[in-house]
N, C-alpha and C positions, 0 to 999 in steps of 0.2 A: 320452625323449618326456615333456613336460610334460604338466601338468591342464588348459593351456589350452583350452577347445571355441570356434570360430566356426561359426556356423549358416548354412547355404548352403541358405535356401528353394527345393525343387524341385518340388512339386506338392500343390496343398492338398486338392482331392478328386478322385477318380479311384476304378473299379471292378474290385476285385481279391477280397479275399478272404474267404471265407465264415466264416460264424457272427461277425462281430465285436460285435454288440450285438442284442439280444432287440426291440430296437424299429424295426429294420428290416426291411419289409416288402419282397420283389420278387414277381411273379409274370408270367409272359411269357407263361402259358397255354397252351403245349406239348403239357401233359396233358391237354390237351381238357375241363377242368374248370375250377367255382370255386369247388372246394375251401376251405374259411376263409371265403368270403365269406358276406353276410346279403343277397339277392335282397330291392330295393325293388319292389313290384308293388303300389300304392297301391288301386288299382278292380279286382282280381283276384275279389275278393268281388260284384261289380256286371258280370259278365261281361265285363271289359276286361282279361286279362294281360297281364302284360308277357311277349315271348320273349325268351329269354337261349340264345345259343345261338355256337359256336366254330368259325366260319372255316376249315376244311383242318386243324383242329382245334389253331390258335396264336395265335389272337386272340379279343378275347371283342366279343359284337354286342349291342346292345341295342336292341327295336324294342317299342314301344308304340303300340298299336292306340287308334284315336276312341274316346275320354271318350262313355260311355254318356248322360252328363247335365251339360255343363259347365258349367251354372248353378249346380248343387248338390253337385257334385262337383272341378269342376277341369276343368283341361285333361291332357289325354292327357301320361305323366311313366310315368320311372321308373329306376332306379338300381339301385347297389349297394355295398355299402361294409363293413369290413373289424373287425368288431364288439368284437375282442376287442385291439385295442391302443388304448388312448387317448395323446394325444398332448395337451401341454404347450403346448408349439411346435411347429408340424407343417412339411415340408416334403412334397409329392407332387406326383407325377410321373404322365404316361403317353404313351404315343405314338397319336397319333391316325390311323390308317391308310385309314378308311374312312368315308364318309358321305353320304346322298342327297341333294344339294344342292338338288333342285328342291322339298323343302316345310321352310315355315318350323320352325325349329329354334334352341333351345338346346344345347348338350353341354356336358360338360368336368368340372373337377373339384371334389370337396369338401372340406374342413375342418374340425375343431371341431366335428363332427355329434353331437347329442342330439337325443334323445326323440326317433327317429325313428320315422315312422308316417304316417297320414291326418290330415293339417291338422295335424300336431306337429312338427314337423320342425324345429330350429332349425342354424344355422351360418352356414356363409361359404364361396360358388362362385364358382369364374372358368369362364368360361364363351365361347362363339363362337358369334353370331347368325347363322345364313345370309341369314339377310331384312337384318339391320343393316349386315352386315357387319365389326363389331363385338367390340372382345374387352371381359368386362365382369366385375368384382368386382361382388360383391353381398352385403350381409347377409340370411340369409335366418329368417323369424321364423314360427312357425306354417306352412311351405312358401310364405310370403309372400316376392318379392325384393324388396328395394328397394338400387338402385343407390350403391355406394360409389365406382367409378372406370369410366372407361371409356378406351380406343384405337380409331381405326378401323383396321381392318387387312382385309385379303380373300385366304383361303385358299383355294388352285385344288385341285377335285379332282382325285385321281390321285396326287394328291404326298402325303409323308409328314409330319407335324408329330409335336412335342412341346409340351404343356402342360407348366409348372410353377408352382406352387401352394404359394407360402409363408409362413406367419403367427407373430409372436411376440407376446406380450401382456407387458403390467407393470400387472397391475388396480392396483394399491397405488399406481401413478403415473399411474394414468387414461389408458395410452394402448397403444393395439394398431397393428402396424403389417400391413399385408398387400402383397404380392407376386406380378403374375401375370405370365410370361412367353412366349410362343410361338417356338420356333426349328425353322429346316428340316432336316430330319432329317440334310443332310449337310454342314448344317453348327450345331453344338450349343456353340459358342464366341459367336457376335453373334444377340442376339435378334430377330425381324423385328419385333416391337414386346413393352413395357413397359407395364403399368397397377399403378399402385399404390392404396392405400386405406387408409384411416383407421378404426379400433374397438374394442374393448375388451369388450363385450359376451358374447362367447362365449370363453371364454377356453383351453379345451379341449375335445376330443373325438376324436370317429373320422374318419378320410375313405375316399373313395372317390370312383366317377365317377357318373353321369347325363345326362339326356336329359330334354330338355322342350319340347313346342310350343310355338310362339308364336299358335297360332290355337285358339277354341273345336273346331272340327271337324276338325284337325287330328292326325296320327301322326307315331312319333319313328322315326331309324333311324342309327346311330351305332357304329363300332366302336373298338376300344382294343386296345393294346399295350404289352408292359413296362413295368408298373406299378411303381411305385416310392413307399414311403414312408417319411421316418424324422422324429427331431428335431431334424435341426441345420438351421440356419437362417440365411440373411445377408438379412436383406429390403433392406436398403438398400446391398446390391450395391458393398460397400467390400472385399472381402476376407477380412472379419474378421467371424470366431463370432458370430452375435449374443449368447450368454448367456457367450462368455468377455469382450465389453464391457460387459456387467453388472456378473460379476462382478469386474473390474476397473478400470472406469473410470465405472461409476453408472447409465451409460444406453449406448443405442445410437444417439446422435447424436453420434459422435466419428468426424472423417475417418481415411480412412487415413494422408494425408499430414501430420498432425497430430503434435504430438509431447506428450504429457501430461506427464512429467516434466523436459522441456528437458533431456535430456541426448546429445539428440546425434540420436537414432534415432527413427525415426518410428512411430506404435502401430503399424504395418502390419509394420515391422523385429520387433518386440519381441514381436507376436504369432505372427508365423512361425519367429521363435530360442526362444519361447521365456523368455522374459525378462519381466520386474514392468513393466509399462508407466506404475505410480506409483515406483519407486525410481530415482531418479538413476544409482544405486551397481551398479543390475543391468541390465548391456549382454549383449544376445546377439550381438551380432559379425555381425548381418544384413549381408549381402553382394549385389548385383548380379552375379553371374559369366556373364553374356549369354547369349542365349538356347539352352535345353533341348531335347533330342530324348528324348521320351517316346513309348513304343509300346510295345504287350502285342499277343504271334503266340505260336502255336504254343505255350500255356502259362506262357509266359514273358514278366516285364514289364523292360523295358531303361529306363534315364535314362542320358544324355549328359549330359557339360555339361565345362567347361573347367577342367580342374585348373589348381592352382599346386602352384611347389615349396615344399618345406619343408612342405608339410601330407600328413599322410593323410586317409583318407576314409573315416567308416561309414552305413550307410543306415540309417534307425531308423524305425518305423511306432508308431501310435498309433489308435486307436478314439473317440478322445475329444477331441484335443489338449489332454489334460491329462497323461496320464501315456505316454510316449515306451521303447522299447527294439529294441534292435537286430535289424535282421530278417534271420530267421533263413533260411538258404541264399543269402543274398545273397552275390554273386561281383563284385569291382571289378576291372577290365583298364585301366590306361593304358599310352596310347600318344600320344608327341609331344605332351605339352600338354590331352589327351582323356582323361575319365575313362569309364567306363560301369558303371555297374551290371546285372548281369542276376539277377533274383529269379524260382523257379518260381512262379507263382499257381495258381487251381482255379478256381473258381464263379466271376460277378461278384456284388461286394458294396463295399461303402463302407469304403476307407481313407485316412489321411491318412500323409505322408511325408515324410520331410527329412533331406536330407546333412550330416552335422558333419565338420565340418574339424578335426584334431586337428592342434597346432604339432607340428612334431618337434623 
């Protein structure tokens, strides 16, 4: 068997194995508490504490009462964040499972949070406005929000949605890119709406969730589930990790179908294959191998793909797209031109996968 390897892209992101990175935070609230969170109830000392509860012990409900003095203290608001994990680039997600659509309110996700407190909170917000029926990305300074981008969309009460908010910053180059997406829970591949924003004021911080009324006398009520955050981002939605683009190409403004080193392979192929996109002598051999059949069931991941004569295959895993190692316990089965890897998995976490074909 020769040492020539050809890398076949199988899967970019999936939720699989536990404990891959200390930067990954997940909470499904099935334990009926918010241990590890820091609650934000800015008007509690003025007689208007936010109520945090766990409906059926499996989600996170935030209800803020009316502000006792909107003119002096601002409107009703509340939230919660993870104070012990600071990201320089962030991806934060949460399922929106319930909200009171009859009251005017904003609710959603927070990133790059700093100086969290009454009239001091800074960072970025991605929110849905029940009154304006739209998505907004905002810069937050001293709790005051300024819109960076928006998109009209109507979310239907009683249906589940996933909010995804990403931010990547290069202050030395004077740019920061923000991306907000909303998905229906029954289709997490195609966003219902996408919002972009640009700002580099807050280049690091914590992440969380929030609610805020849109009227002086209003209240808030929204329920979240399946919270997730990490430092892995793709704010330009090109299939290539932002940090990889900066490290290898200088910035994130390269397209997946461009060929930086003019070696006949696209930037995306080199990203997936692990080769150097700046060296024309470094080739990944990335190929399109047809539709993939990927599923997780009964504690097992299966990855099916068309196989080729003259190649043997290995399944490799990575937590950061930099170092790759053989997937322990992966079993390959080949039948009539189709190959399937079976890999035992445990709790849900983030994992990168690729198939390596070795020429025989």
